[in-house]
BAMARDO-551674 format. One record per residue (C-alpha): x, y, z; residue in three letters. Coordinates in steps of 0.5 Angstrom, whole numbers, plus 500, padded with zeros to 3 digits. Layout:
// residues N
XYZALA
...
***
This chain:
// residues 896
500500500UNK
503507498UNK
502512504UNK
506518500UNK
507521494UNK
513525495UNK
520524499UNK
524529503UNK
529530498UNK
524532493UNK
521537498UNK
527540500UNK
529541492UNK
523544490UNK
522548496UNK
529551495UNK
528552488UNK
521555489UNK
525560494UNK
530562489UNK
524564484UNK
522568490UNK
528571492UNK
530573485UNK
523576483UNK
522580490UNK
530583489UNK
534582483UNK
537577478UNK
544580481UNK
542578488UNK
540571487UNK
546570484UNK
549573490UNK
546568494UNK
547562490UNK
554563489UNK
555563497UNK
550557497UNK
555553492UNK
562556496UNK
559554502UNK
557547500UNK
564545496UNK
568547502UNK
564542506UNK
564537501UNK
572538500UNK
572541493UNK
575548496UNK
581548501UNK
579554505UNK
573558507UNK
576564505UNK
572565498UNK
566565502UNK
568570507UNK
571574503UNK
565575499UNK
560576504UNK
564581508UNK
565585501UNK
558585500UNK
554592501UNK
550592508UNK
544591503UNK
546585500UNK
548582507UNK
541584509UNK
538580503UNK
543573503UNK
542573511UNK
534573510UNK
535568504UNK
538563508UNK
534564514UNK
527563510UNK
531557507UNK
531554514UNK
524556516UNK
522552509UNK
526546510UNK
524545518UNK
518544514UNK
520539509UNK
524535515UNK
517535519UNK
514532514UNK
519527513UNK
518525520UNK
511525519UNK
512520514UNK
516515518UNK
511515524UNK
506513518UNK
510508515UNK
513505521UNK
506504524UNK
503501518UNK
509496518UNK
508495525UNK
515497526UNK
514504530UNK
518503537UNK
516506543UNK
508505541UNK
503503545UNK
502496543UNK
510495545UNK
508498552UNK
501493552UNK
505487550UNK
510489556UNK
504489561UNK
501483558UNK
506479561UNK
505482568UNK
498480572UNK
492484571UNK
492486579UNK
499489577UNK
496492570UNK
491495574UNK
496498579UNK
500501573UNK
494504570UNK
492507577UNK
499510578UNK
500513572UNK
499521571UNK
503525566UNK
503533566UNK
507536561UNK
507544563UNK
508549558UNK
512555560UNK
513562556UNK
520562557UNK
524566552UNK
526561547UNK
521562541UNK
525566536UNK
520566531UNK
514571531UNK
507568531UNK
505572524UNK
511567521UNK
509561525UNK
502562522UNK
505563515UNK
509556515UNK
503552519UNK
499554512UNK
505552508UNK
506545512UNK
498544511UNK
499545503UNK
505540504UNK
502535507UNK
496535501UNK
502534496UNK
504528500UNK
498524502UNK
492526497UNK
491523490UNK
491529486UNK
490531479UNK
496535475UNK
491541476UNK
490540483UNK
498540484UNK
499546481UNK
494550484UNK
497548491UNK
503550488UNK
501556487UNK
498557494UNK
505555496UNK
509560492UNK
504566495UNK
505564502UNK
513564500UNK
512571497UNK
508573503UNK
513570508UNK
519574504UNK
515580505UNK
514579512UNK
519582518UNK
523576521UNK
524580527UNK
519583532UNK
519590533UNK
516590540UNK
517585546UNK
511580546UNK
507581552UNK
505576557UNK
498575554UNK
501574548UNK
505568550UNK
499565554UNK
495565547UNK
501562544UNK
501556549UNK
493556549UNK
494555541UNK
497548542UNK
493546547UNK
486548543UNK
488546536UNK
492540537UNK
492537544UNK
485537545UNK
484532539UNK
490528539UNK
489526547UNK
483522546UNK
486519540UNK
492516544UNK
487514549UNK
483510543UNK
490507542UNK
492505549UNK
485502550UNK
485497544UNK
492495545UNK
491493553UNK
485489551UNK
489485545UNK
494484551UNK
490484558UNK
485479559UNK
478482563UNK
475489560UNK
480494564UNK
478501564UNK
483507562UNK
483512567UNK
485519566UNK
493519565UNK
494526562UNK
493533565UNK
496539562UNK
498544566UNK
501551564UNK
506557567UNK
504562561UNK
501568565UNK
502566572UNK
510565572UNK
512571576UNK
520569577UNK
523574575UNK
517577570UNK
514584573UNK
509584568UNK
506578570UNK
500581574UNK
494579577UNK
490582572UNK
494578567UNK
493571571UNK
485573571UNK
485574564UNK
488567563UNK
484563567UNK
477566564UNK
480566557UNK
482559558UNK
476557561UNK
472560555UNK
475556550UNK
475550553UNK
468551555UNK
466552547UNK
470545545UNK
465542549UNK
459546546UNK
462544539UNK
463537541UNK
456536544UNK
453539538UNK
457534534UNK
454528538UNK
447531537UNK
448529530UNK
450522531UNK
445521537UNK
438522533UNK
435515536UNK
427515536UNK
425515544UNK
419511542UNK
423505539UNK
428505545UNK
428505553UNK
433510555UNK
432508562UNK
430510569UNK
437514570UNK
437517564UNK
430520564UNK
431522571UNK
437526569UNK
433529564UNK
428531568UNK
433535573UNK
435539567UNK
428541565UNK
427543572UNK
433547572UNK
432550565UNK
425550563UNK
426555558UNK
431551555UNK
427545555UNK
422547551UNK
426550546UNK
430543546UNK
422539546UNK
420543540UNK
426542536UNK
427535538UNK
420532539UNK
421524541UNK
429525541UNK
431524548UNK
438524547UNK
438531542UNK
434534548UNK
439532553UNK
445534549UNK
441541548UNK
441542556UNK
448540557UNK
450545552UNK
445550555UNK
448549562UNK
456550559UNK
454556557UNK
452558564UNK
458556567UNK
461562570UNK
455566569UNK
450570573UNK
445565570UNK
443560575UNK
443553572UNK
450552570UNK
455546571UNK
458547578UNK
464543576UNK
467538571UNK
464532575UNK
457534573UNK
459534566UNK
463527566UNK
457525570UNK
452527565UNK
456523559UNK
457517563UNK
449517564UNK
448517556UNK
454512555UNK
450507560UNK
443508556UNK
447507549UNK
450501552UNK
443498554UNK
440499548UNK
446496544UNK
450502542UNK
457500545UNK
460502538UNK
457509538UNK
459510546UNK
466508543UNK
467512537UNK
463518540UNK
462519547UNK
468516550UNK
473521546UNK
469527550UNK
469523556UNK
477523556UNK
477530553UNK
473533559UNK
477529564UNK
483531561UNK
482538560UNK
476540565UNK
474547566UNK
481550566UNK
484547559UNK
491547563UNK
491548570UNK
496554572UNK
502553576UNK
504560580UNK
511561581UNK
516566585UNK
523567588UNK
523565594UNK
526571596UNK
521576594UNK
516572600UNK
521572605UNK
522580604UNK
514581604UNK
513577609UNK
518581613UNK
515587611UNK
508585613UNK
510584620UNK
515589621UNK
508593623UNK
506588628UNK
513589631UNK
516583629UNK
523584626UNK
522577621UNK
529578618UNK
533578624UNK
530571626UNK
534564625UNK
532559621UNK
529555626UNK
526561629UNK
522562622UNK
520555622UNK
517556629UNK
514562628UNK
511560621UNK
508554624UNK
505557630UNK
501563625UNK
499558620UNK
496553626UNK
492559630UNK
486560628UNK
486568627UNK
490571621UNK
497575623UNK
497579617UNK
492583613UNK
494581605UNK
489587603UNK
493592607UNK
499594602UNK
501601604UNK
508602605UNK
510596602UNK
515596597UNK
512594589UNK
515587590UNK
512586597UNK
505589595UNK
505584589UNK
506578593UNK
501580598UNK
496582592UNK
497575589UNK
495571595UNK
489576596UNK
487574589UNK
488567590UNK
482565594UNK
478569589UNK
480565583UNK
479559586UNK
473560588UNK
471563581UNK
475557577UNK
475551581UNK
481549586UNK
484545580UNK
485551575UNK
490554579UNK
492550585UNK
500549585UNK
506554587UNK
513553585UNK
518556590UNK
524558585UNK
531557589UNK
529554595UNK
534552600UNK
531552607UNK
524549610UNK
522556612UNK
522558604UNK
516553604UNK
513555610UNK
512562608UNK
508560602UNK
504556606UNK
503562611UNK
501566605UNK
496561603UNK
493561610UNK
492568610UNK
489568604UNK
484563606UNK
486558601UNK
489554607UNK
485552613UNK
488546616UNK
487540618UNK
481540613UNK
483544607UNK
489545603UNK
487548597UNK
494548594UNK
501544593UNK
507548595UNK
513546590UNK
520547593UNK
524548586UNK
531545588UNK
536547583UNK
543550587UNK
548544590UNK
546547597UNK
539545596UNK
540539592UNK
545536598UNK
541539604UNK
535536601UNK
533531607UNK
535537611UNK
529541608UNK
524535606UNK
525532613UNK
524538617UNK
517540613UNK
515532613UNK
516532621UNK
513539621UNK
506540625UNK
503545620UNK
506542614UNK
504535615UNK
497536615UNK
497540609UNK
500534606UNK
495529609UNK
490535606UNK
493533599UNK
493526599UNK
500525602UNK
503527595UNK
509532595UNK
511535589UNK
518537588UNK
521540582UNK
528539580UNK
532545576UNK
536542570UNK
538549567UNK
541553573UNK
544546576UNK
547545569UNK
550553569UNK
552552576UNK
556545576UNK
557543568UNK
554538564UNK
556531568UNK
556534575UNK
549536574UNK
546530571UNK
550526576UNK
548530582UNK
540530579UNK
540523579UNK
543522586UNK
539527589UNK
532524586UNK
534517589UNK
536521596UNK
529525595UNK
525518593UNK
528515600UNK
526521604UNK
519520601UNK
518513603UNK
521514610UNK
515519611UNK
511515607UNK
509521603UNK
508519595UNK
513523591UNK
511527584UNK
518529581UNK
517535577UNK
523536572UNK
525543570UNK
528541563UNK
529546557UNK
529544550UNK
537544549UNK
541538552UNK
545542557UNK
538544560UNK
535537561UNK
533536554UNK
533531549UNK
529525547UNK
523525553UNK
522517552UNK
529516554UNK
529521559UNK
523518563UNK
526511562UNK
533513565UNK
530515571UNK
532511577UNK
526506579UNK
526508586UNK
523515584UNK
518513579UNK
512513583UNK
507514576UNK
506521577UNK
511525573UNK
511533571UNK
516536566UNK
516543563UNK
516544555UNK
519550553UNK
519555547UNK
521552540UNK
521545543UNK
513547544UNK
512549537UNK
516542534UNK
513537538UNK
506540538UNK
505544532UNK
503538527UNK
497534531UNK
501527528UNK
508529531UNK
504531538UNK
501525538UNK
507521537UNK
510525542UNK
505523547UNK
505516545UNK
512516547UNK
511519554UNK
505514555UNK
510508553UNK
516510557UNK
512512564UNK
507505563UNK
514501562UNK
517505568UNK
512504573UNK
512497572UNK
519496572UNK
519500579UNK
513496582UNK
517490580UNK
524492582UNK
523498586UNK
530499587UNK
534498581UNK
541495581UNK
547500580UNK
554496582UNK
558500587UNK
563500582UNK
559505577UNK
557509583UNK
565511585UNK
566512578UNK
561517577UNK
563520583UNK
570521581UNK
568523574UNK
563528577UNK
568531582UNK
573533577UNK
568535572UNK
565540577UNK
572542579UNK
574544571UNK
568547570UNK
568552576UNK
575553575UNK
573555567UNK
567560569UNK
571563575UNK
578564571UNK
580571570UNK
577574564UNK
572568563UNK
566573563UNK
569578558UNK
571572553UNK
564570553UNK
561577552UNK
566578546UNK
566571543UNK
558570543UNK
553574541UNK
550575548UNK
549582548UNK
545582542UNK
541576544UNK
539580550UNK
535585546UNK
532580542UNK
525581544UNK
524574545UNK
520573551UNK
517578556UNK
522576561UNK
528580562UNK
535576560UNK
538577567UNK
535577574UNK
539584576UNK
542586570UNK
549585572UNK
554581567UNK
556575571UNK
555568569UNK
551567576UNK
546572574UNK
545570567UNK
539567566UNK
540559563UNK
537560556UNK
541566554UNK
547563557UNK
546557552UNK
543560546UNK
549565545UNK
554558546UNK
549555540UNK
549561536UNK
557561536UNK
556553534UNK
561552541UNK
555548545UNK
560548551UNK
554547556UNK
552540553UNK
559537554UNK
564542557UNK
569538563UNK
566531561UNK
573529558UNK
577532564UNK
572528568UNK
573521565UNK
580522565UNK
580523572UNK
577516573UNK
582513568UNK
588516571UNK
585514578UNK
585506576UNK
579506572UNK
578502566UNK
575503559UNK
572497559UNK
568499566UNK
566505562UNK
563501556UNK
560496561UNK
556502564UNK
554505558UNK
551497555UNK
547496562UNK
546503566UNK
540507562UNK
543513566UNK
550513564UNK
548511556UNK
543517556UNK
547522559UNK
553520554UNK
548520548UNK
546527550UNK
553529551UNK
554526544UNK
549530541UNK
551537543UNK
558535541UNK
555533534UNK
552540533UNK
558543535UNK
563546529UNK
570549532UNK
572552525UNK
566556526UNK
567557534UNK
574559532UNK
571565528UNK
567567534UNK
573566539UNK
577571534UNK
573576536UNK
575576543UNK
581580545UNK
588576543UNK
590574551UNK
583572552UNK
582568546UNK
589564547UNK
587563554UNK
580560553UNK
580557546UNK
585552546UNK
582549553UNK
575549550UNK
578546543UNK
582541547UNK
576538552UNK
572538545UNK
577533542UNK
578529548UNK
570528549UNK
569526542UNK
574521543UNK
572518549UNK
565518547UNK
566514541UNK
571509545UNK
566508550UNK
560507546UNK
564503541UNK
562506535UNK
566511529UNK
561516529UNK
559521535UNK
552520535UNK
547513534UNK
542517529UNK
543516522UNK
537522521UNK
542527525UNK
548525520UNK
543527514UNK
541533518UNK
547536519UNK
550534512UNK
543538509UNK
544544514UNK
551546516UNK
553549509UNK
547553510UNK
548555517UNK
556557515UNK
554564511UNK
550566517UNK
555565522UNK
560569518UNK
556575517UNK
554575524UNK
561575526UNK
563580521UNK
558584524UNK
559583531UNK
566586530UNK
564592527UNK
565598533UNK
559602529UNK
553598525UNK
548602521UNK
541601523UNK
541596517UNK
547593519UNK
544592526UNK
538589523UNK
541584519UNK
545582526UNK
539581529UNK
536576523UNK
542573523UNK
540570530UNK
534568528UNK
537564522UNK
542561526UNK
537559531UNK
532556525UNK
538553523UNK
541549529UNK
533548531UNK
535550537UNK
535557542UNK
536555549UNK
***
């Protein structure tokens, strides 16, 4: 069976040719020939036909500013189009392998593994698993929304060419439409002329939830149900397995623009969107459930529910009976739509909560089954039930987040009026005071009284003052999590519980309306995990809060800042060890742990294949519930195309089902003591080398001169500032621009630096390569860590990085670039030796990808370094420089 009409090479070739035609038509023949000349020289050098890049460098540097801008725009647009071609190829692979039954990490393979266990174990696995992707608005999406919309339209047209049977005339019409979109894309500004607002970011996240995931999730449930039925005896119910969450519109850490008004608007907009989706789904269902009431018995439960709705909404009931006489299901669905319209409305009769809607859908399903309509339920009712269970009335629950210092300062300022010097209290005294304040019946501070407070403290108190209103209006589940950045002490967690208590969101021991989530990201916090969490679990107030939250503690691990602080290898080992340690602590106190992995898009920020990451987690930490961030350009890449979104969710679910099964069967994975000792030696040496590099005199200046960090800080990528205080230090710089800058210079140092130093230290200490090879073969953590480093090493181009290093002062360049280069060369050699392979990476597609992309990224890097080296740039040159950053990001398919 032929599934597709095209291939990636044809897509790349024809899109490239079309771009050339548009380029010539929109500029000139001379401009087209200039771009073609640069393209050929870049390819010839990469293929070995030219001995030097000098002809390419000379040509690009000799162009006028206007010509350089055209070249930069041409290559940037090329990557935007080629990314679509590669996305289409990924869809082809998914469909082809699915048809052939060779798709790895599928739900069928997960079900086969579950089928080898007893039914009770399978039921426990399904009951335990809850996957919570959490979308964040971190500033890593380099493309404008307008540009993304045009590219999405081109993607849809490519899909029609590839998957539909078309006449030549129809193909011509599609290419005409693609031509129009590419022309419009060329004429559209690539660079934002304003910083995006927080609500822009919230709408962006909402788009993927509304337009892709809302439909895709139901399909994944259907596939799993079919696979489980095939492999596991009995008729098992598939419970809720996914819940989507968001930080967009609620993450206040370092972003003064996230106001209570923004959060309230986000909550209202998301509820409106999801309710409209349900109304549309019920309207479509009404088209199916046209059964004649005189020919079936709908059952007493259905009759009672319909009669209750008639009493609740008499006017709507009369309309329903007139429109659908003798059609009870349609009458019921009409009244259900009316109730949805009244959610959050001043009119009575609306659904009080999502459980009432689910109950109505269950009543309809039971009635249909009793009348032989099992297939109707499977095809039309169950998908809606799963959507409602997954998305609730909130679409995505919001997590609040703020830096711990803001809470401390706000409480101190508020208590100052009560004659209490909170800042002067020791940690033990703070814990004691906060505990007593939470446990007493009367409030201590008036959150509405903010006169005389600093702006930051007023923001904190006002937020908590609004929280109770939001939960009352939108439901507790709409905004029930509070994450604390840079948590270092138990008091940092109790401060949030105290503020929530003052707001009436917490009333112990009966009610705790919020999960308080410490974000452990510094080495001090991670190594002090038992001190922090043990103190909390033993605390009178906090233990009652945990009891009220189903004895579940969510703990967030910060991958980004941990990596920036300790380096790639040491950070990965620290996170692995501390996950195990946190699991032990929670077990000691009989608390269920839900780890929240603060992963970024890049390898150095915890990125990489999600399914591999989930399978590499320590068994003792796999409780079934898992939460992780999805950020920036990774959201568009994973969830922009429905088939790719479905595949990503399928892989997550495959990994989590299998991981939970393994954890039940073997609660503590077997890790040889020799391996742990090896990792300790490697991590210690790697951390020392990494810290020595960052703390070396002049390194910050080298970073500033040898990467485009100063340009990136002004790019208007997101609503949040690039640094926490505006200081030029590595510690103060946010992890995203730190990684983004190195990625632009093609020296992806955060993803591999000090790996070689660590391994060599182990070998010099008497370790063996054979042991490392055994660790790679048999230990998922070590294999995933090394493979991720290999991805960063593969994408690093030292020859291009040399051009950026040449921008630095001579003494800085000579001090740092050889050191970085030597580490890279040795790391590359060791990765291949340990993995017992000839290439750095193990993925064939990556080699093809790099071969196709590298020649086209090079001209953008050359123009970028040329412009960075100019002390005075014209407005045209400044815009071109910013455009090269977008182009390199598109070419690398990664920012931060």
